[in-house]
Structures are given as C-alpha cells and as structure tokens.
N, CA, C and O atoms as a printed pandas DataFrame, in Angstrom:
     atom_number atom_name residue_name chain_id  residue_number  x_coord  y_coord  z_coord
0              1         N          UNK        A               1   85.303   90.076   97.496
1              2        CA          UNK        A               1   85.977   89.561   96.343
2              3         C          UNK        A               1   84.760   88.268   95.654
3              4         O          UNK        A               1   84.369   87.205   96.137
4              5         N          UNK        A               2   84.568   88.687   94.864
5              6        CA          UNK        A               2   83.462   88.186   94.039
6              7         C          UNK        A               2   84.028   87.955   92.405
7              8         O          UNK        A               2   83.562   88.954   91.857
8              9         N          UNK        A               3   84.580   87.384   91.617
9             10        CA          UNK        A               3   84.130   87.057   89.988
10            11         C          UNK        A               3   83.177   86.619   89.984
11            12         O          UNK        A               3   82.737   85.576   90.468
12            13         N          UNK        A               4   82.469   87.924   89.035
13            14        CA          UNK        A               4   81.941   87.490   87.992
14            15         C          UNK        A               4   81.746   86.467   86.490
15            16         O          UNK        A               4   82.686   86.521   85.697
16            17         N          UNK        A               5   80.714   85.690   86.177
17            18        CA          UNK        A               5   81.478   84.814   85.111
18            19         C          UNK        A               5   81.832   85.937   84.200
19            20         O          UNK        A               5   82.970   86.087   84.645
20            21         N          UNK        A               6   81.731   86.942   83.169
21            22        CA          UNK        A               6   82.212   88.052   82.671
22            23         C          UNK        A               6   83.790   88.445   82.775
23            24         O          UNK        A               6   84.694   88.767   82.004
24            25         N          UNK        A               7   83.584   88.213   84.314
25            26        CA          UNK        A               7   85.129   88.158   84.498
26            27         C          UNK        A               7   86.143   86.895   84.324
27            28         O          UNK        A               7   87.250   86.931   83.786
28            29         N          UNK        A               8   85.705   86.129   84.722
29            30        CA          UNK        A               8   86.339   84.130   83.950
30            31         C          UNK        A               8   86.213   84.623   82.983
31            32         O          UNK        A               8   87.114   85.364   82.589
32            33         N          UNK        A               9   85.008   84.414   82.172
33            34        CA          UNK        A               9   85.217   84.316   80.568
34            35         C          UNK        A               9   86.587   85.283   80.249
35            36         O          UNK        A               9   87.466   84.457   80.002
36            37         N          UNK        A              10   87.016   86.275   80.169
37            38        CA          UNK        A              10   87.800   87.620   79.911
38            39         C          UNK        A              10   88.976   87.222   80.151
39            40         O          UNK        A              10   89.972   87.543   79.503
40            41         N          UNK        A              11   88.916   85.882   81.897
41            42        CA          UNK        A              11   90.495   85.714   81.767
42            43         C          UNK        A              11   90.986   84.429   81.290
43            44         O          UNK        A              11   92.167   84.204   81.026
44            45         N          UNK        A              12   90.056   83.618   81.193
45            46        CA          UNK        A              12   90.674   82.460   80.212
46            47         C          UNK        A              12   91.238   83.052   78.565
47            48         O          UNK        A              12   92.281   82.732   77.995
48            49         N          UNK        A              13   90.014   84.124   78.016
49            50        CA          UNK        A              13   90.544   84.450   76.544
50            51         C          UNK        A              13   92.007   84.602   77.178
51            52         O          UNK        A              13   92.858   83.970   76.552
52            53         N          UNK        A              14   92.647   85.566   78.698
53            54        CA          UNK        A              14   93.303   85.792   78.200
54            55         C          UNK        A              14   95.242   84.519   78.745
55            56         O          UNK        A              14   96.462   84.365   78.803
56            57         N          UNK        A              15   94.281   84.212   78.889
57            58        CA          UNK        A              15   95.531   82.992   79.584
58            59         C          UNK        A              15   95.468   82.164   78.478
59            60         O          UNK        A              15   96.353   81.308   78.494
60            61         N          UNK        A              16   94.636   82.116   77.404
61            62        CA          UNK        A              16   94.986   81.465   75.447
62            63         C          UNK        A              16   95.729   82.347   74.954
63            64         O          UNK        A              16   96.624   82.118   74.141
64            65         N          UNK        A              17   95.397   83.549   75.445
65            66        CA          UNK        A              17   96.588   84.602   74.391
66            67         C          UNK        A              17   98.015   84.323   75.643
67            68         O          UNK        A              17   98.819   85.203   75.335
68            69         N          UNK        A              18   98.404   83.804   76.416
69            70        CA          UNK        A              18  100.041   84.000   77.408
70            71         C          UNK        A              18   99.650   85.868   78.301
71            72         O          UNK        A              18  100.260   86.815   78.798
72            73         N          UNK        A              19   99.085   85.685   78.180
73            74        CA          UNK        A              19   99.038   86.484   78.978
74            75         C          UNK        A              19   99.371   86.670   80.499
75            76         O          UNK        A              19   98.724   85.960   81.269
76            77         N          UNK        A              20  100.394   87.624   81.091
77            78        CA          UNK        A              20  101.173   87.301   82.620
78            79         C          UNK        A              20  100.316   87.725   83.797
79            80         O          UNK        A              20  100.371   88.740   84.491
80            81         N          UNK        A              21   99.383   86.512   83.843
81            82        CA          UNK        A              21   97.803   86.730   84.682
82            83         C          UNK        A              21   98.906   87.259   86.791
83            84         O          UNK        A              21   98.422   87.676   87.843
84            85         N          UNK        A              22   99.791   87.052   86.559
85            86        CA          UNK        A              22  100.586   88.222   87.448
86            87         C          UNK        A              22  100.825   88.889   88.151
87            88         O          UNK        A              22  101.205   89.033   89.312
88            89         N          UNK        A              23  100.293   89.801   86.478
89            90        CA          UNK        A              23  100.107   91.267   87.153
90            91         C          UNK        A              23   98.571   91.478   87.212
91            92         O          UNK        A              23   98.003   92.095   88.113
92            93         N          UNK        A              24   98.064   90.991   86.326
93            94        CA          UNK        A              24   96.541   90.919   87.028
94            95         C          UNK        A              24   96.018   90.519   88.442
95            96         O          UNK        A              24   95.168   91.189   89.030
96            97         N          UNK        A              25   96.710   89.117   89.071
97            98        CA          UNK        A              25   96.289   89.494   90.388
98            99         C          UNK        A              25   97.462   90.582   91.337
99           100         O          UNK        A              25   97.214   90.660   92.540
100          101         N          UNK        A              26   98.413   91.206   90.928
101          102        CA          UNK        A              26   98.853   92.169   91.829
102          103         C          UNK        A              26   97.909   92.823   92.513
103          104         O          UNK        A              26   97.643   93.051   93.693
104          105         N          UNK        A              27   97.125   93.257   90.613
105          106        CA          UNK        A              27   95.573   94.756   91.247
106          107         C          UNK        A              27   95.410   94.297   92.159
107          108         O          UNK        A              27   95.737   94.696   93.276
108          109         N          UNK        A              28   94.277   92.334   91.537
109          110        CA          UNK        A              28   93.717   92.375   92.620
110          111         C          UNK        A              28   93.329   92.066   93.579
111          112         O          UNK        A              28   92.185   91.954   94.021
112          113         N          UNK        A              29   94.934   91.793   94.244
113          114        CA          UNK        A              29   95.704   91.828   95.829
114          115         C          UNK        A              29   95.114   93.071   95.976
115          116         O          UNK        A              29   94.030   93.131   96.556
116          117         N          UNK        A              30   95.901   94.567   95.342
117          118        CA          UNK        A              30   95.595   95.607   95.695
118          119         C          UNK        A              30   93.685   95.899   95.916
119          120         O          UNK        A              30   93.358   97.057   96.173
120          121         N          UNK        A              31   93.109   95.350   95.856
121          122        CA          UNK        A              31   91.383   95.827   95.537
122          123         C          UNK        A              31   91.107   94.917   96.928
123          124         O          UNK        A              31   90.588   95.364   97.951
124          125         N          UNK        A              32   91.519   93.700   96.751
125          126        CA          UNK        A              32   91.107   93.177   98.438
126          127         C          UNK        A              32   91.636   93.593   99.782
127          128         O          UNK        A              32   91.271   93.411  100.943
128          129         N          UNK        A              33   92.661   94.240   99.178
129          130        CA          UNK        A              33   93.022   94.627  100.604
130          131         C          UNK        A              33   92.504   95.804  101.005
131          132         O          UNK        A              33   93.150   96.095  102.012
132          133         N          UNK        A              34   91.930   96.415  100.855
133          134        CA          UNK        A              34   90.829   97.495  100.485
134          135         C          UNK        A              34   91.387   98.377  101.738
135          136         O          UNK        A              34   90.646   98.628  102.689
136          137         N          UNK        A              35   92.839   98.865  101.679
137          138        CA          UNK        A              35   92.981   99.785  102.376
138          139         C          UNK        A              35   93.384  101.315  101.682
139          140         O          UNK        A              35   93.370  101.566  100.476
140          141         N          UNK        A              36   93.704  102.150  102.664
141          142        CA          UNK        A              36   94.014  103.570  102.509
142          143         C          UNK        A              36   95.521  103.617  101.581
143          144         O          UNK        A              36   95.682  104.362  100.613
144          145         N          UNK        A              37   96.427  102.776  102.043
145          146        CA          UNK        A              37   97.721  102.412  101.077
146          147         C          UNK        A              37   97.429  102.170   99.509
147          148         O          UNK        A              37   97.710  102.733   98.451
148          149         N          UNK        A              38   96.646  100.920   99.968
149          150        CA          UNK        A              38   96.187   99.934   98.457
150          151         C          UNK        A              38   95.195  101.584   98.122
151          152         O          UNK        A              38   94.413  101.745   99.059
152          153         N          UNK        A              39   95.167  101.865   97.865
153          154        CA          UNK        A              39   93.915  102.451   96.976
154          155         C          UNK        A              39   94.951  103.308   96.529
155          156         O          UNK        A              39   95.099  103.222   95.310
156          157         N          UNK        A              40   95.891  104.282   97.209
157          158        CA          UNK        A              40   96.588  105.283   96.692
158          159         C          UNK        A              40   97.772  104.184   95.713
159          160         O          UNK        A              40   98.040  104.671   94.614
160          161         N          UNK        A              41   98.146  103.441   95.876
161          162        CA          UNK        A              41   98.688  102.853   94.700
162          163         C          UNK        A              41   97.956  103.024   93.262
163          164         O          UNK        A              41   98.400  103.413   92.181
164          165         N          UNK        A              42   96.508  102.529   93.706
165          166        CA          UNK        A              42   95.709  101.472   92.023
166          167         C          UNK        A              42   95.234  103.432   91.450
167          168         O          UNK        A              42   94.831  103.861   90.370
168          169         N          UNK        A              43   95.510  104.066   92.635
169          170        CA          UNK        A              43   94.963  105.604   91.962
170          171         C          UNK        A              43   96.798  105.829   91.041
171          172         O          UNK        A              43   97.143  106.015   89.874
172          173         N          UNK        A              44   97.224  105.739   91.814
173          174        CA          UNK        A              44   98.940  106.623   91.608
174          175         C          UNK        A              44   99.517  105.611   90.258
175          176         O          UNK        A              44   99.797  106.218   89.225
176          177         N          UNK        A              45   99.646  104.481   90.271
177          178        CA          UNK        A              45  100.477  103.424   89.652
178          179         C          UNK        A              45   98.920  103.051   88.653
179          180         O          UNK        A              45   99.056  103.089   87.430
180          181         N          UNK        A              46   97.560  102.720   89.210
181          182        CA          UNK        A              46   97.379  101.743   88.257
182          183         C          UNK        A              46   95.915  102.813   87.804
183          184         O          UNK        A              46   94.844  102.239   87.609
184          185         N          UNK        A              47   96.000  104.457   87.658
185          186        CA          UNK        A              47   94.731  105.333   86.674
186          187         C          UNK        A              47   93.541  105.036   87.891
187          188         O          UNK        A              47   92.562  105.756   87.694
188          189         N          UNK        A              48   93.419  104.306   88.884
189          190        CA          UNK        A              48   92.130  103.856   89.133
190          191         C          UNK        A              48   91.027  105.115   89.339
191          192         O          UNK        A              48   91.388  106.016   90.097
192          193         N          UNK        A              49   89.880  105.209   88.789
193          194        CA          UNK        A              49   89.336  106.511   88.610
194          195         C          UNK        A              49   87.731  105.209   88.455
195          196         O          UNK        A              49   87.537  104.001   88.322
196          197         N          UNK        A              50   86.719  106.860   88.628
197          198        CA          UNK        A              50   85.586  105.490   88.711
198          199         C          UNK        A              50   84.607  105.429   87.586
199          200         O          UNK        A              50   83.987  106.447   87.894
200          201         N          UNK        A              51   84.223  105.154   86.903
201          202        CA          UNK        A              51   83.741  105.177   85.269
202          203         C          UNK        A              51   82.439  105.819   85.265
203          204         O          UNK        A              51   81.751  105.363   86.179
204          205         N          UNK        A              52   81.689  106.929   84.411
205          206        CA          UNK        A              52   80.568  107.213   84.032
206          207         C          UNK        A              52   80.040  106.654   83.059
207          208         O          UNK        A              52   80.550  105.633   82.600
208          209         N          UNK        A              53   78.833  107.227   82.493
209          210        CA          UNK        A              53   77.701  106.537   81.514
210          211         C          UNK        A              53   77.236  105.302   81.948
211          212         O          UNK        A              53   76.863  105.265   83.121
212          213         N          UNK        A              54   77.147  103.994   81.106
213          214        CA          UNK        A              54   76.569  103.473   81.006
214          215         C          UNK        A              54   77.133  102.319   82.527
215          216         O          UNK        A              54   76.621  101.274   82.928
216          217         N          UNK        A              55   78.500  103.174   83.102
217          218        CA          UNK        A              55   79.706  102.085   84.454
218          219         C          UNK        A              55   79.386  102.737   84.893
219          220         O          UNK        A              55   79.449  102.285   86.036
220          221         N          UNK        A              56   78.803  104.105   85.014
221          222        CA          UNK        A              56   78.401  104.515   86.779
222          223         C          UNK        A              56   78.523  103.571   87.606
223          224         O          UNK        A              56   78.377  102.418   87.202
224          225         N          UNK        A              57   78.793  103.809   88.843
225          226        CA          UNK        A              57   79.265  103.681   90.130
226          227         C          UNK        A              57   80.894  102.144   89.654
227          228         O          UNK        A              57   81.692  101.479   90.315
228          229         N          UNK        A              58   80.545  102.318   88.180
229          230        CA          UNK        A              58   82.098  101.642   88.719
230          231         C          UNK        A              58   83.277  102.140   88.874
231          232         O          UNK        A              58   83.499  103.350   88.926
232          233         N          UNK        A              59   84.544  100.818   89.004
233          234        CA          UNK        A              59   86.179  101.149   88.914
234          235         C          UNK        A              59   86.207  100.901   88.143
235          236         O          UNK        A              59   85.300  100.263   87.609
236          237         N          UNK        A              60   87.594  101.352   87.416
237          238        CA          UNK        A              60   87.891  100.886   86.542
238          239         C          UNK        A              60   89.995  101.583   86.503
239          240         O          UNK        A              60   90.221  102.784   86.363
240          241         N          UNK        A              61   91.328  100.396   86.676
241          242        CA          UNK        A              61   91.909  100.562   86.608
242          243         C          UNK        A              61   93.389  100.159   85.119
243          244         O          UNK        A              61   92.997   99.593   84.098
244          245         N          UNK        A              62   94.492  100.431   85.212
245          246        CA          UNK        A              62   95.260   99.859   84.155
246          247         C          UNK        A              62   95.878   98.631   85.160
247          248         O          UNK        A              62   96.462   98.704   86.241
248          249         N          UNK        A              63   95.504   97.526   84.355
249          250        CA          UNK        A              63   96.430   96.124   84.837
250          251         C          UNK        A              63   97.849   96.897   84.931
251          252         O          UNK        A              63   98.459   97.339   85.904
252          253         N          UNK        A              64   98.081   96.893   83.827
253          254        CA          UNK        A              64  100.481   96.930   83.177
254          255         C          UNK        A              64  100.185   99.113   82.910
255          256         O          UNK        A              64   99.390  100.043   82.775
256          257         N          UNK        A              65  101.218   98.780   82.981
257          258        CA          UNK        A              65  101.010  100.884   83.413
258          259         C          UNK        A              65  101.690  100.939   82.011
259          260         O          UNK        A              65  102.122  102.006   81.575
260          261         N          UNK        A              66  101.782   99.726   81.285
261          262        CA          UNK        A              66  102.661  100.228   79.623
262          263         C          UNK        A              66  101.463   99.046   79.130
263          264         O          UNK        A              66  101.329   97.960   79.694
264          265         N          UNK        A              67  100.564   99.560   77.851
265          266        CA          UNK        A              67   99.914   98.562   77.326
266          267         C          UNK        A              67   98.411   98.870   77.204
267          268         O          UNK        A              67   98.243   99.982   76.703
268          269         N          UNK        A              68   97.383   98.295   77.475
269          270        CA          UNK        A              68   95.808   98.792   76.921
270          271         C          UNK        A              68   94.858   97.264   77.845
271          272         O          UNK        A              68   93.785   96.796   77.464
272          273         N          UNK        A              69   95.750   96.741   79.194
273          274        CA          UNK        A              69   94.735   96.274   79.757
274          275         C          UNK        A              69   94.552   96.864   80.770
275          276         O          UNK        A              69   95.446   97.477   81.354
276          277         N          UNK        A              70   92.541   96.735   81.430
277          278        CA          UNK        A              70   92.112   96.990   82.578
278          279         C          UNK        A              70   91.308   96.090   82.642
279          280         O          UNK        A              70   90.906   95.133   81.980
280          281         N          UNK        A              71   90.946   97.210   84.752
281          282        CA          UNK        A              71   90.157   96.325   85.446
282          283         C          UNK        A              71   88.699   96.396   86.020
283          284         O          UNK        A              71   88.705   96.884   87.150
284          285         N          UNK        A              72   87.952   96.189   85.749
285          286        CA          UNK        A              72   86.697   97.174   85.656
286          287         C          UNK        A              72   85.684   96.231   86.812
287          288         O          UNK        A              72   85.281   95.161   86.354
288          289         N          UNK        A              73   85.312   96.528   88.087
289          290        CA          UNK        A              73   84.813   96.462   89.118
290          291         C          UNK        A              73   83.555   97.266   90.058
291          292         O          UNK        A              73   82.887   98.263   89.783
292          293         N          UNK        A              74   83.555   96.671   90.868
293          294        CA          UNK        A              74   81.896   97.209   90.811
294          295         C          UNK        A              74   82.185   96.953   92.293
295          296         O          UNK        A              74   83.000   96.069   92.552
296          297         N          UNK        A              75   81.393   97.880   93.668
297          298        CA          UNK        A              75   81.549   97.103   95.321
298          299         C          UNK        A              75   80.084   97.616   95.476
299          300         O          UNK        A              75   79.333   98.525   95.124
300          301         N          UNK        A              76   80.138   96.493   96.209
301          302        CA          UNK        A              76   78.337   96.426   96.623
302          303         C          UNK        A              76   78.205   96.342   98.102
303          304         O          UNK        A              76   78.514   95.245   98.567
304          305         N          UNK        A              77   77.829   97.223   98.922
305          306        CA          UNK        A              77   77.445   96.305  100.723
306          307         C          UNK        A              77   79.190   95.295  100.930
307          308         O          UNK        A              77   79.199   94.124  101.307
308          309         N          UNK        A              78   80.345   96.004  100.622
309          310        CA          UNK        A              78   81.915   95.876  101.520
310          311         C          UNK        A              78   82.482   94.705  100.584
311          312         O          UNK        A              78   83.576   94.209  100.856
312          313         N          UNK        A              79   81.788   94.293   99.555
313          314        CA          UNK        A              79   82.393   93.565   97.710
314          315         C          UNK        A              79   82.245   93.866   97.052
315          316         O          UNK        A              79   81.201   94.318   96.582
316          317         N          UNK        A              80   84.321   93.667   96.238
317          318        CA          UNK        A              80   84.607   94.092   95.081
318          319         C          UNK        A              80   83.540   92.949   94.467
319          320         O          UNK        A              80   83.233   91.904   95.041
320          321         N          UNK        A              81   83.209   93.254   93.583
321          322        CA          UNK        A              81   82.909   92.642   92.151
322          323         C          UNK        A              81   83.233   92.351   91.041
323          324         O          UNK        A              81   82.403   92.237   90.139
324          325         N          UNK        A              82   84.336   92.194   90.895
325          326        CA          UNK        A              82   84.894   91.600   89.557
326          327         C          UNK        A              82   84.162   92.106   88.165
327          328         O          UNK        A              82   83.037   91.779   87.785
328          329         N          UNK        A              83   84.760   92.673   87.740
329          330        CA          UNK        A              83   83.369   92.531   86.288
330          331         C          UNK        A              83   83.938   92.010   85.217
331          332         O          UNK        A              83   84.014   90.789   85.078
332          333         N          UNK        A              84   84.367   92.795   84.403
333          334        CA          UNK        A              84   85.208   92.837   83.079
334          335         C          UNK        A              84   86.843   93.008   83.431
335          336         O          UNK        A              84   87.400   93.630   84.335
336          337         N          UNK        A              85   87.340   92.242   82.400
337          338        CA          UNK        A              85   89.117   92.144   82.430
338          339         C          UNK        A              85   89.284   92.254   80.615
339          340         O          UNK        A              85   88.489   91.647   79.896
340          341         N          UNK        A              86   90.167   92.919   80.159
341          342        CA          UNK        A              86   90.997   93.316   78.729
342          343         C          UNK        A              86   91.998   94.284   78.361
343          344         O          UNK        A              86   93.086   94.506   78.893
344          345         N          UNK        A              87   91.240   95.034   76.977
345          346        CA          UNK        A              87   91.471   96.315   76.426
346          347         C          UNK        A              87   90.499   96.910   76.212
347          348         O          UNK        A              87   89.498   96.351   75.765
348          349         N          UNK        A              88   90.546   98.071   76.452
349          350        CA          UNK        A              88   89.718   99.219   75.903
350          351         C          UNK        A              88   88.092   98.707   75.173
351          352         O          UNK        A              88   86.881   98.722   75.395
352          353         N          UNK        A              89   89.667   98.047   73.647
353          354        CA          UNK        A              89   87.923   97.887   72.574
354          355         C          UNK        A              89   87.273   96.702   72.949
355          356         O          UNK        A              89   86.091   96.473   72.692
356          357         N          UNK        A              90   87.949   96.022   73.491
357          358        CA          UNK        A              90   87.095   94.822   74.632
358          359         C          UNK        A              90   85.889   95.299   74.782
359          360         O          UNK        A              90   84.894   95.127   74.077
360          361         N          UNK        A              91   86.093   96.177   76.163
361          362        CA          UNK        A              91   85.339   96.207   77.201
362          363         C          UNK        A              91   84.650   97.517   76.270
363          364         O          UNK        A              91   83.503   97.198   76.585
364          365         N          UNK        A              92   84.504   98.345   75.663
365          366        CA          UNK        A              92   83.297   99.669   75.883
366          367         C          UNK        A              92   83.039   99.458   74.372
367          368         O          UNK        A              92   82.425  100.361   73.804
368          369         N          UNK        A              93   83.549   98.049   73.418
369          370        CA          UNK        A              93   82.975   98.515   72.126
370          371         C          UNK        A              93   81.157   98.403   71.636
371          372         O          UNK        A              93   80.786   98.820   70.538
C-alpha cells in the first residue's frame, strides 16, 4: 500500500472539512487485505469498478454508501497505489 502525494493532499483537505476518516480507513484496509472476501465487499458495498478513459486501469469505489466520496487507486506489481480521494467534481473536473 503506497499513498501518493496527491492522495495525502486530498486527505489533508478532508481533515480540514472534518470528514470521518475512519470510513476511509475501512475502505483502505479492505484494499490492503486483497482477498476474495474483501474484493467482494468492495464490489457489493462500495461499488468498486475499473475506470475508463484517462483513468484506464485504475479502480474506484465509494467510501460511504451515502454521499459523494470516492477513492481511486491502481495496482501495479502487487502494490496498491492510492491516488486520489474526494468528490466526483474534485476528481474528474
């Protein structure tokens, strides 16, 4: 698991807004677990899917089932690189 500088910056922004980072940690832990069960949980509860276009090959999921909070990461050589977290508008503008 490797948080990239853009992800760290996004988390700092969320902390200033008093976001519940425990919810983000729950999703990050599921990604780090990397088991069939954790993947199934990400797909069913967090709407995990592969992105297209400029983000091709990256994965995205919703941190909270209610609301517009996303997490984007990519897996390369068995390492998950956490790229961005935030709203659709913040990530895809």
